[in-house]
C-alpha positions in Angstrom: -34.8 -35.7 111.0 -32.2 -32.8 111.9 -29.0 -32.4 110.1 -26.2 -29.4 110.3 -26.8 -26.3 108.9 -24.3 -24.1 106.9 -23.4 -22.4 110.5 -23.2 -25.5 112.3 -26.6 -25.3 113.9 -29.1 -28.2 113.8 -32.1 -27.7 111.4 -35.4 -29.3 111.6 -37.1 -31.1 108.8 -40.9 -30.1 108.4 -42.9 -32.6 110.1 -44.8 -35.1 107.7 -48.7 -35.0 108.0 -51.0 -32.4 109.8 -51.3 -31.4 113.1 -53.6 -34.4 114.1 -50.7 -36.7 112.7 -47.8 -34.8 114.6 -49.7 -34.4 117.9 -51.0 -37.9 117.9 -47.7 -39.3 117.2 -46.2 -37.1 119.8 -48.9 -38.6 122.4 -48.2 -42.3 120.9 -44.4 -42.0 121.5 -44.7 -41.1 125.1 -45.2 -37.4 125.2 -41.5 -36.7 125.8 -39.6 -33.4 125.1 -42.5 -30.9 124.5 -39.9 -28.5 122.9 -39.5 -31.1 119.9 -43.2 -30.9 119.5 -43.1 -27.0 119.8 -40.6 -26.7 117.2 -42.6 -29.2 114.6 -45.6 -27.1 115.2 -43.7 -23.8 114.6 -42.3 -25.1 111.3 -46.0 -26.1 110.3 -47.0 -22.5 111.1 -44.1 -20.9 109.4 -44.9 -23.1 106.3 -48.4 -21.7 106.2 -50.5 -24.4 108.3 -53.1 -22.1 110.0 -55.6 -25.0 111.0 -57.3 -24.7 114.4 -55.7 -27.6 115.8 -52.2 -26.6 114.8 -52.5 -23.2 116.4 -54.2 -24.4 119.8 -51.7 -27.2 120.0 -48.8 -24.7 119.6 -50.4 -22.6 122.2 -50.7 -25.3 124.6 -47.4 -26.3 124.3 -46.0 -22.7 124.5 -48.0 -22.4 127.7 -46.7 -25.7 128.9 -43.1 -24.9 128.2 -43.3 -21.1 129.8 -45.2 -22.0 132.6 -43.8 -25.5 133.5 -47.0 -27.5 133.4 -46.7 -31.1 134.4 -46.6 -33.5 131.5 -49.9 -35.2 132.5 -51.6 -31.5 132.1 -50.2 -31.0 128.6 -51.1 -34.4 127.5 -54.7 -34.0 128.7 -55.0 -30.7 127.0 -53.7 -32.0 123.6 -55.9 -34.9 124.1 -58.9 -32.7 124.4 -57.6 -30.8 121.4 -57.5 -33.7 119.2 -60.8 -34.8 120.3 -62.4 -31.4 119.7 -60.8 -31.4 116.0 -62.1 -34.7 115.6 -65.9 -33.6 116.4 -65.4 -30.3 114.5 -64.0 -32.3 111.4 -67.0 -34.9 112.0 -69.6 -32.0 112.0 -68.1 -30.5 109.1 -67.9 -33.4 107.1 -71.5 -34.4 108.2 -72.8 -30.7 107.3 -71.2 -31.0 103.8 -72.8 -34.1 103.1 
């Protein structure tokens, strides 16, 4: 996923999928290293992903890394954000039928 750049620093590849995939995978993988999730979400935003879930997840991870939230609190907040996104998406699909 990472490789050396021209200046010797490591670069990150853009994550595959949307925020639901990226956050869900991070949670499934044991919710370790919130800075890696933060980097993935930042790349997604830079690449133009302004979905509500992407922005909310990026904000939650930023709060967690800046304030030192316990991992359990971040996991709970991100899990709630995923649930809310699923509900929002479900309602949007139902309303569009």
